[in-house]
C-alpha positions as CSV (number, residue, x, y, z in Angstrom):
1,M,21.1,80.0,95.6
2,N,24.9,80.2,93.8
3,P,26.1,83.7,93.3
4,Q,27.1,84.4,89.9
5,P,31.1,85.0,89.9
6,R,32.1,88.2,90.1
7,H,35.3,90.4,90.8
8,F,35.4,92.0,94.2
9,A,37.5,94.6,95.6
10,V,37.9,94.5,99.5
11,I,38.9,97.5,100.8
12,G,40.7,96.9,104.0
13,A,43.1,94.3,105.1
14,G,42.5,94.1,109.1
15,I,40.4,91.1,110.3
16,I,37.0,92.2,108.9
17,G,38.2,92.7,105.5
18,V,39.9,89.2,105.6
19,S,37.5,87.8,106.8
20,T,34.9,89.1,104.4
21,A,37.2,88.3,101.6
22,L,37.3,84.9,102.8
23,Y,33.7,84.4,102.6
24,L,33.2,85.5,99.3
25,Q,36.1,83.8,98.1
26,R,34.1,80.5,99.6
27,D,31.3,81.5,97.3
28,G,33.7,81.2,94.1
29,H,34.5,85.2,93.4
30,R,37.5,86.6,92.8
31,V,38.8,88.7,95.2
32,S,40.8,91.1,95.5
33,L,42.2,92.6,99.2
34,I,43.7,96.0,99.1
35,D,45.5,98.0,101.9
36,H,48.3,100.7,102.4
37,R,50.0,98.4,104.9
38,P,50.2,94.9,105.6
39,P,47.4,92.8,106.8
40,G,46.4,93.2,110.0
41,E,48.5,96.2,110.7
42,G,45.8,98.8,112.0
43,A,43.1,98.3,114.7
44,S,43.6,94.7,114.6
45,M,47.2,94.4,115.8
46,G,46.5,95.7,119.3
47,N,43.0,94.8,120.3
48,A,42.3,92.5,123.5
49,A,42.4,89.3,121.5
50,V,38.8,88.6,123.2
51,I,35.8,87.4,120.9
52,A,32.9,88.4,122.9
53,A,30.0,85.9,122.2
54,G,28.3,87.2,125.2
55,A,28.5,90.6,124.2
56,C,25.4,92.9,124.0
57,E,25.8,96.1,125.6
58,P,26.6,99.5,123.5
59,V,29.4,101.5,124.9
60,A,26.8,104.7,125.4
61,M,24.3,103.6,128.2
62,P,21.5,105.4,129.7
63,G,23.7,108.0,132.3
64,I,26.4,108.5,129.8
65,L,25.6,112.3,129.5
66,R,26.7,112.7,133.4
67,R,30.1,111.2,132.5
68,V,30.9,113.7,129.8
69,P,32.4,116.2,132.0
70,G,34.6,114.1,133.6
71,M,35.2,112.8,130.3
72,L,36.5,116.1,129.7
73,R,38.5,116.7,132.7
74,D,40.5,113.4,132.8
75,P,42.7,112.7,129.8
76,L,44.1,109.7,131.3
77,G,40.7,108.3,132.4
78,P,38.9,105.2,130.8
79,L,36.8,107.3,128.7
80,A,38.2,110.5,127.5
81,I,38.0,113.4,125.2
82,R,41.0,115.4,123.6
83,W,39.9,118.9,124.2
84,G,41.3,120.0,120.7
85,Y,38.9,117.5,119.0
86,L,35.8,118.6,120.1
87,P,34.6,120.8,117.8
88,Q,34.9,118.2,115.2
89,I,33.5,115.1,117.4
90,A,30.9,117.5,118.7
91,P,27.9,116.3,116.2
92,W,29.1,112.6,116.8
93,L,28.9,112.9,120.5
94,L,25.6,114.8,120.2
95,R,24.5,111.4,118.4
96,F,26.5,109.1,120.8
97,I,24.5,110.9,123.7
98,A,21.0,110.6,122.4
99,A,22.1,106.5,121.5
100,S,21.9,106.2,125.1
101,R,18.3,106.5,125.2
102,P,16.7,103.5,127.1
103,D,14.9,102.5,124.1
104,R,17.9,102.7,121.5
105,V,20.2,100.7,124.0
106,E,17.4,98.0,124.0
107,A,17.1,97.9,120.2
108,G,20.9,98.2,120.0
109,S,21.4,95.3,122.3
110,I,19.2,93.3,120.5
111,A,21.4,93.7,117.1
112,L,24.6,93.2,119.0
113,R,23.1,89.9,120.6
114,E,22.2,89.0,117.0
115,L,25.5,89.1,116.1
116,S,27.5,87.5,119.2
117,L,25.5,84.3,119.0
118,R,27.1,83.9,115.5
119,C,30.0,84.9,116.2
120,R,31.9,81.8,117.1
121,D,30.7,79.9,114.7
122,A,31.4,81.8,112.0
123,Y,34.6,81.6,112.8
124,R,35.1,77.8,112.0
125,P,35.2,77.5,108.7
126,L,37.6,79.9,108.4
127,T,40.0,78.9,110.6
128,E,39.7,74.9,110.0
129,A,40.7,75.7,106.7
130,A,43.6,77.6,107.3
131,G,44.6,74.7,109.9
132,I,44.3,77.3,113.2
133,A,41.7,76.1,114.6
134,H,43.9,75.9,118.0
135,M,44.5,79.7,117.8
136,I,40.9,80.1,119.4
137,R,40.4,79.2,122.7
138,D,36.6,78.7,124.7
139,T,38.1,80.3,127.7
140,G,35.2,82.6,129.1
141,W,36.0,85.8,130.6
142,L,35.8,87.2,133.9
143,S,34.8,91.0,134.8
144,V,35.7,92.1,138.4
145,Y,35.1,94.8,140.6
146,R,36.8,96.4,143.4
147,T,34.1,97.4,145.3
148,E,30.5,96.2,146.2
149,A,29.6,100.4,144.7
150,S,31.2,99.7,141.7
151,F,29.5,96.3,141.0
152,A,26.6,97.7,141.8
153,A,26.9,100.5,139.1
154,A,26.8,97.8,137.0
155,A,23.3,96.2,137.4
156,E,21.4,98.1,134.6
157,E,24.3,96.1,132.6
158,F,23.7,92.9,134.4
159,A,19.8,93.3,133.8
160,L,20.4,94.1,130.0
161,Q,22.6,91.1,129.5
162,R,19.8,88.9,131.3
163,R,17.4,90.3,129.2
164,R,19.3,89.3,125.8
165,G,19.9,86.0,127.6
166,V,23.4,86.3,127.9
167,K,25.2,83.5,130.1
168,L,26.7,84.9,133.4
169,E,27.6,83.7,137.0
170,L,28.0,86.4,139.5
171,L,30.8,85.7,142.1
172,D,32.0,86.7,145.8
173,R,35.4,87.7,146.9
174,E,36.1,83.8,147.8
175,H,34.4,82.4,144.3
176,I,36.9,84.8,142.4
177,R,40.1,83.6,143.7
178,Q,39.1,80.0,143.1
179,V,38.6,81.1,139.4
180,E,41.7,83.4,139.1
181,P,44.5,82.8,141.8
182,S,46.3,85.3,139.8
183,L,44.3,88.2,141.3
184,A,45.2,90.6,143.7
185,P,42.9,90.0,146.7
186,I,41.3,93.3,146.3
187,F,38.0,92.7,144.1
188,E,34.6,92.1,146.0
189,R,32.7,91.3,143.2
190,A,32.8,89.3,139.5
191,A,30.9,88.1,136.6
192,F,32.2,85.4,134.8
193,Y,30.9,84.9,130.9
194,P,31.3,81.1,129.6
195,E,30.3,82.5,125.8
196,H,33.4,84.3,125.1
197,S,36.4,82.8,123.8
198,M,40.1,84.7,123.2
199,T,42.5,83.8,120.6
200,V,46.2,83.1,121.6
201,N,47.5,86.1,119.1
202,N,45.0,88.2,117.4
203,F,47.9,89.5,115.2
204,R,48.9,86.4,113.7
205,L,45.7,85.4,113.2
206,V,44.8,87.7,110.4
207,Q,48.2,87.0,109.2
208,R,47.7,83.2,108.7
209,L,44.2,84.1,107.6
210,A,45.1,86.3,104.8
211,S,47.9,83.9,104.0
212,D,45.0,81.2,103.6
213,F,43.1,83.9,101.4
214,V,46.3,84.0,98.9
215,A,47.2,80.5,99.0
216,R,43.5,79.8,97.5
217,G,44.3,82.3,94.6
218,G,43.1,85.9,96.4
219,A,45.1,88.7,95.4
220,L,46.3,90.8,97.9
221,L,47.8,94.1,96.9
222,Q,49.5,96.6,99.3
223,E,48.3,100.1,97.6
224,K,46.7,102.9,99.0
225,V,43.1,103.7,97.4
226,A,43.0,107.2,96.0
227,D,39.3,107.2,94.3
228,I,36.9,104.6,93.3
229,E,35.3,105.3,90.0
230,L,31.6,104.8,89.5
231,G,29.6,103.1,86.6
232,P,25.8,102.4,86.3
233,H,25.6,100.0,89.1
234,G,28.1,101.5,91.4
235,P,31.7,101.1,91.8
236,R,33.6,99.7,88.5
237,T,37.1,100.8,88.9
238,V,39.5,101.2,92.1
239,V,42.6,103.9,91.6
240,T,45.2,103.4,93.7
241,D,48.9,104.6,93.8
242,K,50.2,102.1,91.6
243,D,47.1,100.9,89.5
244,R,43.8,100.8,88.4
245,I,41.8,97.8,88.9
246,E,38.7,96.9,87.2
247,I,35.9,95.3,89.7
248,D,32.6,94.4,89.2
249,A,31.9,95.1,93.0
250,A,33.3,96.7,96.4
251,V,33.3,96.2,99.7
252,I,34.3,99.1,102.1
253,A,36.3,97.4,105.0
254,A,38.8,99.9,105.9
255,G,37.7,100.8,109.7
256,A,38.5,104.1,110.6
257,W,39.1,105.3,106.7
258,S,35.8,104.0,106.2
259,R,34.4,107.4,106.0
260,A,35.9,109.3,103.0
261,L,35.4,106.1,100.5
262,T,31.7,105.4,101.7
263,R,30.9,109.2,100.9
264,R,32.0,108.4,97.8
265,L,29.8,105.8,97.3
266,G,26.9,108.4,98.0
267,H,26.6,107.7,101.8
268,R,27.4,109.6,105.0
269,V,27.7,107.6,107.6
270,A,28.4,108.9,111.6
271,L,31.4,107.1,111.9
272,D,34.7,108.7,114.1
273,T,37.8,106.9,115.7
274,E,38.3,105.6,119.4
275,R,42.0,105.6,120.1
276,G,43.0,102.5,121.9
277,Y,46.2,101.5,123.8
278,H,47.8,98.7,124.6
279,V,51.1,97.4,127.0
280,T,52.2,94.1,126.2
281,L,54.5,92.6,128.7
282,P,56.1,89.4,127.2
283,D,57.7,87.9,130.6
284,P,55.2,89.2,133.1
285,G,56.2,86.8,135.8
286,V,52.4,86.3,136.1
287,M,49.7,85.0,134.0
288,P,46.0,84.4,134.1
289,R,44.2,81.4,133.0
290,L,41.9,83.5,131.1
291,P,40.7,87.4,130.0
292,I,39.8,89.6,132.9
293,H,38.3,92.5,132.4
294,I,39.2,95.3,135.2
295,A,35.9,97.3,135.3
296,D,36.8,100.0,137.7
297,F,39.9,100.6,135.4
298,G,37.9,100.1,132.2
299,F,40.9,97.4,130.7
300,V,41.4,93.9,129.7
301,A,44.3,91.7,130.9
302,T,44.5,88.8,128.0
303,P,47.2,86.1,128.0
304,L,48.4,85.9,124.7
305,E,51.0,83.4,123.4
306,N,53.8,86.4,123.6
307,G,52.7,87.7,127.1
308,L,50.3,89.7,129.0
309,R,48.4,92.1,127.7
310,F,46.8,95.0,128.9
311,A,44.2,96.8,126.6
312,G,41.5,99.0,126.1
313,T,40.0,102.5,127.7
314,V,38.1,105.0,125.2
315,E,39.7,108.1,123.8
316,L,38.0,110.6,121.5
317,G,40.7,112.6,119.5
318,G,40.6,111.4,116.1
319,L,43.1,110.6,113.4
320,E,45.8,112.8,113.6
321,A,47.3,113.9,117.2
322,P,50.0,112.2,118.3
323,P,49.2,109.2,120.7
324,N,48.9,110.2,124.7
325,W,51.4,107.6,126.0
326,G,50.5,108.6,129.4
327,R,47.3,106.2,128.8
328,A,49.6,103.4,128.3
329,E,51.4,104.0,131.5
330,I,48.4,104.3,133.6
331,L,47.7,101.0,132.1
332,L,50.9,99.4,133.5
333,E,50.6,101.1,136.6
334,R,47.6,99.8,137.1
335,G,48.1,96.4,136.3
336,R,50.7,96.4,139.0
337,Q,47.7,96.9,141.4
338,V,45.8,93.9,139.9
339,F,48.7,91.2,139.2
340,P,51.2,91.3,143.0
341,G,54.7,90.9,141.2
342,L,54.4,91.9,137.6
343,K,57.1,92.5,135.9
344,A,57.4,94.8,133.4
345,E,60.8,94.6,131.7
346,G,61.0,94.6,127.8
347,R,57.3,95.5,127.4
348,T,55.7,97.5,124.1
349,Q,53.2,99.9,124.0
350,W,51.0,100.2,120.7
351,M,48.0,103.1,119.8
352,G,45.4,102.3,116.9
353,F,42.2,103.5,115.9
354,R,38.9,102.0,116.4
355,P,36.5,102.3,114.0
356,S,33.2,103.6,116.1
357,V,29.6,104.5,115.3
358,P,27.4,106.5,118.1
359,D,25.4,103.5,118.5
360,S,27.9,100.7,118.9
361,V,25.5,98.6,116.1
362,P,28.1,98.3,113.2
363,V,27.4,98.9,109.6
364,I,26.9,95.4,107.9
365,S,25.1,96.3,104.8
366,G,24.5,96.8,101.1
367,S,23.7,99.8,99.3
368,P,20.4,100.9,98.6
369,K,21.6,103.4,95.5
370,L,24.2,101.1,94.2
371,P,23.8,97.3,94.0
372,N,27.0,96.3,93.7
373,A,28.6,98.4,96.9
374,Y,28.6,96.7,100.5
375,F,29.9,98.2,103.5
376,A,31.6,96.4,106.8
377,F,32.7,98.9,109.2
378,G,32.1,100.6,112.7
379,H,32.9,97.8,115.2
380,G,34.1,99.8,117.6
381,H,35.5,97.5,120.2
382,L,34.2,94.2,118.9
383,G,36.0,93.9,115.4
384,L,37.7,91.0,116.5
385,S,34.3,89.2,117.6
386,Y,32.2,90.1,114.6
387,A,34.7,90.1,112.1
388,A,33.7,86.5,110.6
389,I,30.3,86.7,111.1
390,T,30.2,90.0,109.0
391,G,32.3,88.5,106.3
392,R,29.5,85.7,106.4
393,L,26.7,88.1,106.2
394,I,28.6,90.1,103.5
395,A,28.5,87.3,101.4
396,D,25.3,86.3,101.8
397,L,23.9,89.6,100.9
398,A,26.0,89.6,97.7
399,A,24.7,86.4,96.9
400,G,21.2,87.3,97.3
401,R,20.9,84.6,100.3
402,D,18.8,84.7,103.3
403,P,21.2,86.1,106.4
404,G,18.9,84.6,109.0
405,L,18.6,87.8,110.6
406,D,17.0,91.3,110.6
407,M,19.4,93.4,108.8
408,R,18.0,96.6,108.9
409,P,19.7,97.5,112.2
410,Y,22.7,97.5,110.2
411,R,22.0,99.2,107.4
412,V,24.6,102.2,106.2
413,D,21.7,105.0,105.4
414,R,20.4,104.6,109.1
415,W,21.4,108.4,110.0
């Protein structure tokens, strides 16, 4: 069915919001894209630039409870919690631990795989229309393990991936060198995932898509949302620090800042923040051919058009605490172990906020209370991966079309 044109406010101009705005625009809607920062200057600026079409595993896997003491002890570990933030995040952390039950992991992996199977195809109409299809490359991804023990510890993850039909090929030491000769000869085992893709520049990708949105008549407003006023059917006015914007419908896609706006629309969500770090080396002296996940250290090395990026790790510390730049430095230190001869001159570092829910399944949902309110956030590590399919699904929900998958796992009211 063809949707009746409406005026949508999409709040949040990261890759999720921009993709959602484009898909609503393709349905003939008038769209105002609102953010206090220019497009992509949140988590979309600093991610690992991977489109993980083979992803299905939640962060909270069985056995995560045993790792919590180590998360508290080691502030530079791959998964860490700031002591000062523990009281605030405790309710979220309890849900996170509960989400690691085998039945919950199984259900979450099915929901994630449904998005992954569709994520690459959903990008194509957007990138082709913007003339930037070349910015996404189907490279695959390599996950490497230093020891047989660390490889064996991933057996449960491999089994889960196989149950979801993820394509993977397990490699020994000799085959790792053949696939990626830039690596130091310190890895015993690896898994290659051919379904994964990457973008050569995640930040420029968002900017180009946002420019295409504007070129097609969209309104891009650099304003801070202060309130959403409600009418009989839900949002009717977005109040910013500069204006009052009358609307017919709203999409909350504000990433880590979505919780308060969602509460304003009548829903309490289990949303918190993973603080992600990266280091980018403009002239590294060595460049892998594809993204590489260094499993023992919990980070990804991605070859970009502007250098080699080391990105990843998880720090639970909220939105207010200053960055712990030691986490960026340890990325570089470990990167030197992975790539012999690495050059770090001119490096830049970054910290951003990933919007995360305990079960890793993003919120992609209409409101059961307000017929003109929609939600698109909580994608954690997979925001870039799931942005385009999220935008397409929100447009389907707004149009009353069959989205082609069971949307119940992504409900805003599931907590």
